[in-house]
C-alpha positions as a LaTeX table, in Angstrom:
\begin{tabular}{lrrr}
\hline
Residue & $x$ (\AA) & $y$ (\AA) & $z$ (\AA) \\
\hline
Met1 & 332.17 & 151.10 & 172.86 \\
Lys2 & 333.61 & 150.79 & 176.30 \\
Ile3 & 331.00 & 150.73 & 178.97 \\
Thr4 & 332.26 & 151.80 & 182.35 \\
Ile5 & 330.29 & 151.68 & 185.57 \\
Glu6 & 331.19 & 153.97 & 188.43 \\
Asn7 & 328.36 & 153.82 & 190.96 \\
Asn8 & 328.36 & 150.95 & 193.46 \\
Glu9 & 324.60 & 150.58 & 193.47 \\
Ala10 & 324.68 & 150.26 & 189.66 \\
Lys11 & 327.44 & 147.61 & 189.88 \\
Phe12 & 325.26 & 145.67 & 192.35 \\
Leu13 & 322.15 & 145.92 & 190.23 \\
Phe14 & 324.01 & 144.63 & 187.21 \\
Arg15 & 324.32 & 141.25 & 188.98 \\
Ile16 & 320.49 & 140.99 & 189.21 \\
Ala17 & 319.71 & 142.48 & 185.82 \\
Asp18 & 322.26 & 140.27 & 183.99 \\
Thr19 & 320.96 & 137.16 & 185.80 \\
Ser20 & 317.44 & 137.91 & 184.67 \\
Leu21 & 318.48 & 138.64 & 181.11 \\
Ile22 & 320.57 & 135.51 & 180.61 \\
Leu23 & 317.94 & 133.24 & 182.12 \\
Gly24 & 315.36 & 134.93 & 179.88 \\
Gln25 & 317.51 & 134.17 & 176.88 \\
Arg26 & 317.85 & 130.51 & 177.90 \\
Leu27 & 314.06 & 130.15 & 178.26 \\
Ala28 & 313.53 & 131.95 & 174.92 \\
Glu29 & 315.57 & 129.20 & 173.23 \\
Leu30 & 312.74 & 126.86 & 174.19 \\
Cys31 & 310.05 & 128.72 & 172.31 \\
Ser32 & 308.14 & 126.14 & 170.16 \\
Lys33 & 310.12 & 123.30 & 171.95 \\
Gly34 & 307.99 & 122.81 & 175.00 \\
Pro35 & 306.70 & 119.35 & 175.81 \\
Phe36 & 303.16 & 120.48 & 174.97 \\
Leu37 & 301.51 & 123.73 & 173.89 \\
Glu38 & 300.41 & 125.02 & 177.26 \\
Glu39 & 303.90 & 124.48 & 178.71 \\
Asp40 & 305.43 & 126.11 & 175.67 \\
Ile41 & 303.39 & 129.26 & 176.34 \\
Ala42 & 304.21 & 129.15 & 180.10 \\
Leu43 & 308.01 & 129.05 & 179.38 \\
Ser44 & 307.66 & 131.88 & 176.86 \\
Asn45 & 305.77 & 133.97 & 179.35 \\
Cys46 & 308.43 & 133.32 & 182.00 \\
Ser47 & 311.08 & 134.36 & 179.49 \\
Leu48 & 309.20 & 137.64 & 178.64 \\
Asp49 & 308.87 & 138.38 & 182.39 \\
Leu50 & 312.61 & 138.01 & 182.80 \\
Phe51 & 313.45 & 140.19 & 179.82 \\
Gly52 & 311.02 & 142.86 & 181.10 \\
Arg53 & 312.56 & 142.66 & 184.60 \\
Ala54 & 316.05 & 143.04 & 183.14 \\
Glu55 & 315.05 & 146.01 & 180.94 \\
Glu56 & 313.58 & 147.87 & 183.95 \\
Leu57 & 316.67 & 147.18 & 185.99 \\
Tyr58 & 318.92 & 148.48 & 183.15 \\
Lys59 & 316.77 & 151.63 & 183.03 \\
Ile60 & 317.35 & 152.16 & 186.74 \\
Ile61 & 321.07 & 151.51 & 186.29 \\
Ala62 & 321.16 & 154.07 & 183.34 \\
Ser63 & 319.39 & 156.62 & 185.54 \\
Ile64 & 321.88 & 156.10 & 188.37 \\
Glu65 & 324.77 & 156.43 & 185.92 \\
Gly66 & 323.44 & 159.67 & 184.39 \\
Asn67 & 321.98 & 158.04 & 181.21 \\
Lys68 & 325.38 & 157.78 & 179.56 \\
Phe69 & 324.25 & 154.50 & 178.09 \\
Thr70 & 320.97 & 152.91 & 177.17 \\
Pro71 & 319.54 & 149.53 & 178.19 \\
Asp72 & 320.33 & 148.30 & 174.63 \\
Asp73 & 323.96 & 149.34 & 175.11 \\
Tyr74 & 324.14 & 147.27 & 178.29 \\
Val75 & 322.63 & 144.25 & 176.68 \\
Phe76 & 324.23 & 144.23 & 173.20 \\
Arg77 & 327.54 & 146.03 & 173.63 \\
Arg78 & 329.15 & 144.27 & 176.53 \\
Asn79 & 331.47 & 141.25 & 176.26 \\
Glu80 & 331.25 & 138.16 & 178.46 \\
Arg81 & 333.74 & 139.45 & 181.07 \\
Glu82 & 331.51 & 142.54 & 181.41 \\
Tyr83 & 328.53 & 140.46 & 182.36 \\
Tyr84 & 327.84 & 139.66 & 186.05 \\
Asn85 & 325.09 & 137.03 & 186.11 \\
Ile86 & 325.29 & 133.97 & 188.32 \\
Lys87 & 326.73 & 131.04 & 186.38 \\
Leu88 & 323.70 & 128.83 & 187.16 \\
Val89 & 321.45 & 130.62 & 184.69 \\
Glu90 & 323.80 & 130.42 & 181.69 \\
Gln91 & 323.82 & 126.62 & 181.78 \\
Pro92 & 322.19 & 125.09 & 178.67 \\
Asn93 & 318.76 & 123.48 & 178.39 \\
Glu94 & 319.99 & 119.90 & 178.41 \\
Asp95 & 316.47 & 118.60 & 178.87 \\
Phe96 & 313.19 & 119.60 & 180.52 \\
Ala97 & 314.26 & 118.35 & 183.97 \\
Trp98 & 317.35 & 120.52 & 183.76 \\
Thr99 & 315.23 & 123.52 & 182.77 \\
Met100 & 312.90 & 123.10 & 185.70 \\
Ala101 & 315.66 & 122.39 & 188.22 \\
Arg102 & 317.59 & 125.49 & 187.11 \\
Gln103 & 314.39 & 127.62 & 187.18 \\
Phe104 & 313.41 & 126.43 & 190.62 \\
Met105 & 316.86 & 127.17 & 192.12 \\
His106 & 316.83 & 130.59 & 190.57 \\
Asp107 & 313.30 & 131.45 & 191.64 \\
Val108 & 313.94 & 130.57 & 195.27 \\
Trp109 & 317.00 & 132.86 & 195.28 \\
Ala110 & 315.27 & 135.66 & 193.34 \\
Lys111 & 312.20 & 135.72 & 195.61 \\
Glu112 & 314.27 & 136.39 & 198.72 \\
Val113 & 316.51 & 138.92 & 196.91 \\
Phe114 & 313.62 & 141.00 & 195.64 \\
Thr115 & 311.85 & 140.68 & 198.99 \\
Gln116 & 314.83 & 142.32 & 200.57 \\
Leu117 & 314.98 & 145.00 & 197.84 \\
Leu118 & 311.56 & 146.16 & 199.06 \\
Ser119 & 313.56 & 147.96 & 201.84 \\
Ser120 & 315.82 & 149.76 & 199.31 \\
Lys121 & 316.31 & 153.52 & 199.55 \\
Asn122 & 315.83 & 153.61 & 195.79 \\
Gln123 & 312.06 & 154.10 & 195.29 \\
Gln124 & 312.23 & 153.04 & 191.63 \\
Leu125 & 313.72 & 149.73 & 192.77 \\
Val126 & 311.08 & 149.34 & 195.45 \\
Gly127 & 308.30 & 149.80 & 192.94 \\
Leu128 & 309.82 & 147.34 & 190.53 \\
Ser129 & 310.37 & 144.80 & 193.29 \\
Glu130 & 306.69 & 144.89 & 194.22 \\
Lys131 & 305.73 & 144.02 & 190.67 \\
Val132 & 308.50 & 141.50 & 190.16 \\
Leu133 & 307.60 & 139.46 & 193.26 \\
Lys134 & 304.20 & 138.65 & 191.77 \\
Glu135 & 305.95 & 137.29 & 188.62 \\
Ile136 & 308.48 & 135.30 & 190.67 \\
Glu137 & 305.73 & 133.73 & 192.79 \\
Tyr138 & 304.02 & 132.46 & 189.68 \\
Ser139 & 307.28 & 131.15 & 188.28 \\
Leu140 & 308.26 & 129.49 & 191.56 \\
Ile141 & 304.91 & 127.75 & 191.79 \\
His142 & 305.33 & 126.54 & 188.22 \\
Ser143 & 308.83 & 125.25 & 188.57 \\
Arg144 & 308.26 & 123.63 & 191.96 \\
Asp145 & 305.14 & 121.92 & 190.72 \\
Trp146 & 307.06 & 120.43 & 187.79 \\
Leu147 & 309.76 & 119.10 & 190.11 \\
Tyr148 & 307.12 & 117.18 & 192.09 \\
Arg149 & 305.74 & 115.79 & 188.83 \\
Leu150 & 309.13 & 114.78 & 187.59 \\
Gly151 & 310.65 & 113.57 & 190.81 \\
Leu152 & 307.60 & 111.55 & 191.79 \\
Gly153 & 306.73 & 110.49 & 188.26 \\
Thr154 & 308.43 & 107.66 & 186.44 \\
Glu155 & 311.81 & 106.09 & 187.07 \\
Glu156 & 313.11 & 107.88 & 184.00 \\
Ser157 & 311.82 & 111.33 & 185.02 \\
Asn158 & 313.22 & 110.86 & 188.54 \\
Ser159 & 316.61 & 109.87 & 187.11 \\
Arg160 & 316.77 & 112.91 & 184.86 \\
Thr161 & 315.80 & 115.20 & 187.74 \\
Gln162 & 318.55 & 113.63 & 189.85 \\
Ala163 & 321.06 & 114.16 & 187.07 \\
Ala164 & 320.00 & 117.77 & 186.72 \\
Phe165 & 320.58 & 118.61 & 190.38 \\
Asp166 & 323.86 & 116.60 & 190.47 \\
His167 & 325.21 & 118.84 & 187.79 \\
Leu168 & 323.61 & 122.24 & 188.51 \\
Leu169 & 324.31 & 122.39 & 192.24 \\
Lys170 & 327.95 & 123.01 & 191.62 \\
Tyr171 & 327.13 & 126.41 & 190.20 \\
Val172 & 325.31 & 127.51 & 193.36 \\
Glu173 & 328.07 & 127.85 & 196.00 \\
Glu174 & 329.39 & 131.11 & 194.52 \\
Ile175 & 326.00 & 132.77 & 194.87 \\
Phe176 & 326.44 & 132.85 & 198.67 \\
Asn177 & 329.97 & 134.22 & 198.64 \\
Phe178 & 328.58 & 137.61 & 199.46 \\
Asp179 & 330.83 & 140.72 & 199.18 \\
Glu180 & 330.52 & 144.24 & 200.51 \\
Leu181 & 328.19 & 145.35 & 197.70 \\
Asp182 & 325.73 & 142.57 & 198.57 \\
Lys183 & 325.93 & 143.42 & 202.26 \\
Thr184 & 325.35 & 147.11 & 201.45 \\
Tyr185 & 322.24 & 146.81 & 199.20 \\
Leu186 & 320.65 & 143.74 & 200.69 \\
Thr187 & 319.20 & 143.78 & 204.23 \\
Asn188 & 320.20 & 140.25 & 205.40 \\
Val189 & 322.49 & 138.26 & 203.10 \\
Glu190 & 322.68 & 135.34 & 205.51 \\
Asn191 & 318.93 & 134.90 & 205.26 \\
Ile192 & 319.14 & 134.48 & 201.48 \\
Glu193 & 321.24 & 131.44 & 201.89 \\
Lys194 & 319.11 & 130.05 & 204.80 \\
Val195 & 315.82 & 130.47 & 202.83 \\
Trp196 & 317.41 & 128.89 & 199.75 \\
Gln197 & 318.97 & 125.95 & 201.57 \\
Asp198 & 315.83 & 125.20 & 203.58 \\
Glu199 & 313.52 & 125.26 & 200.50 \\
Ile200 & 315.87 & 123.28 & 198.24 \\
Asn201 & 316.44 & 120.61 & 200.93 \\
Arg202 & 312.72 & 120.38 & 201.75 \\
Val203 & 311.65 & 119.88 & 198.14 \\
Leu204 & 314.44 & 117.46 & 197.22 \\
Ser205 & 313.54 & 115.29 & 200.24 \\
Glu206 & 309.93 & 115.18 & 199.13 \\
Ile207 & 310.57 & 114.33 & 195.47 \\
Asn208 & 313.02 & 111.48 & 196.21 \\
Val209 & 316.04 & 113.30 & 194.88 \\
Glu210 & 319.25 & 113.04 & 196.80 \\
Arg211 & 321.37 & 116.10 & 197.43 \\
Lys212 & 324.80 & 114.75 & 196.91 \\
Glu213 & 328.10 & 116.25 & 198.04 \\
Ile214 & 329.28 & 118.32 & 195.13 \\
Gln215 & 332.89 & 119.15 & 194.29 \\
Pro216 & 333.11 & 122.93 & 194.36 \\
Leu217 & 334.08 & 124.85 & 191.20 \\
Thr218 & 337.60 & 126.15 & 190.98 \\
Met219 & 336.51 & 128.92 & 188.59 \\
Arg220 & 336.53 & 132.49 & 189.83 \\
Asp221 & 333.39 & 134.27 & 190.99 \\
Phe222 & 330.74 & 135.73 & 188.70 \\
Arg223 & 331.11 & 139.04 & 190.58 \\
Asp224 & 334.46 & 139.40 & 188.88 \\
Gly225 & 332.98 & 138.67 & 185.42 \\
Phe226 & 334.09 & 135.04 & 185.24 \\
His227 & 331.76 & 132.46 & 183.54 \\
Ser228 & 331.40 & 128.96 & 182.30 \\
Glu229 & 332.21 & 128.19 & 178.69 \\
His230 & 328.51 & 128.55 & 177.71 \\
Ile231 & 327.96 & 132.27 & 178.00 \\
Gly232 & 330.17 & 133.20 & 175.05 \\
His233 & 328.04 & 131.04 & 172.72 \\
Leu234 & 324.85 & 132.50 & 174.18 \\
Leu235 & 326.00 & 136.06 & 173.73 \\
Ser236 & 327.20 & 135.47 & 170.19 \\
Ile237 & 323.62 & 134.52 & 169.24 \\
Met238 & 321.86 & 137.22 & 171.31 \\
Gln239 & 324.14 & 140.01 & 170.20 \\
Tyr240 & 324.78 & 139.11 & 166.54 \\
Leu241 & 322.24 & 141.34 & 164.81 \\
Pro242 & 322.85 & 144.68 & 166.66 \\
Arg243 & 326.61 & 144.13 & 166.41 \\
Ala244 & 326.51 & 143.28 & 162.69 \\
Tyr245 & 324.16 & 146.14 & 161.93 \\
Pro246 & 324.69 & 148.79 & 164.61 \\
Glu247 & 322.67 & 151.45 & 162.82 \\
Ala248 & 319.71 & 149.23 & 162.03 \\
Lys249 & 316.32 & 150.52 & 163.12 \\
Trp250 & 312.89 & 148.87 & 163.29 \\
Ser251 & 310.81 & 150.22 & 160.38 \\
\hline
\end{tabular}
């Protein structure tokens, strides 16, 4: 099945929907692997929120595109070059500090993006954004709180948090290489970067984690469907069953 996207708004929304889906999948991998039961449940709930957010966005995309494809088609029948998520969210769960650093960086970005989408001309998207912002606020409080606990905890937890940011920050620069689609469907792209940079710098300074100068990636932008080596492995797991048994139905 070849999935083609013609509408520019749909192309833009895929970036947000795919980012939510892939991060949800990463968090789902941690089910039953949290450091303790309450945190295991919290991560699972965040994962479910992201999956639900992605599904609703795919429904909006399907509507814009004339319902030629279903949300399941978008999720299970696209290859990695047809995904448009930011590379940050496809990075593996190396340890708990990595998970929280990745989540925090995503949440700060997502909060400003969905805040700006409240001004969208698409009323379905406005309604979804109002709901999603409540979920993001919870997730942001959760991830930020953990960074304070890790950064200001033991020497080991601070070291792991430092290592997480040292690695993950190199996947951030591309997020702010805004193109015409971003500028068309977001109200103030420059403010997304400003809000993100200010919050990241503030929190890092307060948790004794240094923001080091990071060598930029030479890899092409996620907007062109280019990814790190990790997404292929992630999709092979996520898509295996519906691709192996395309006619399967829940009984």
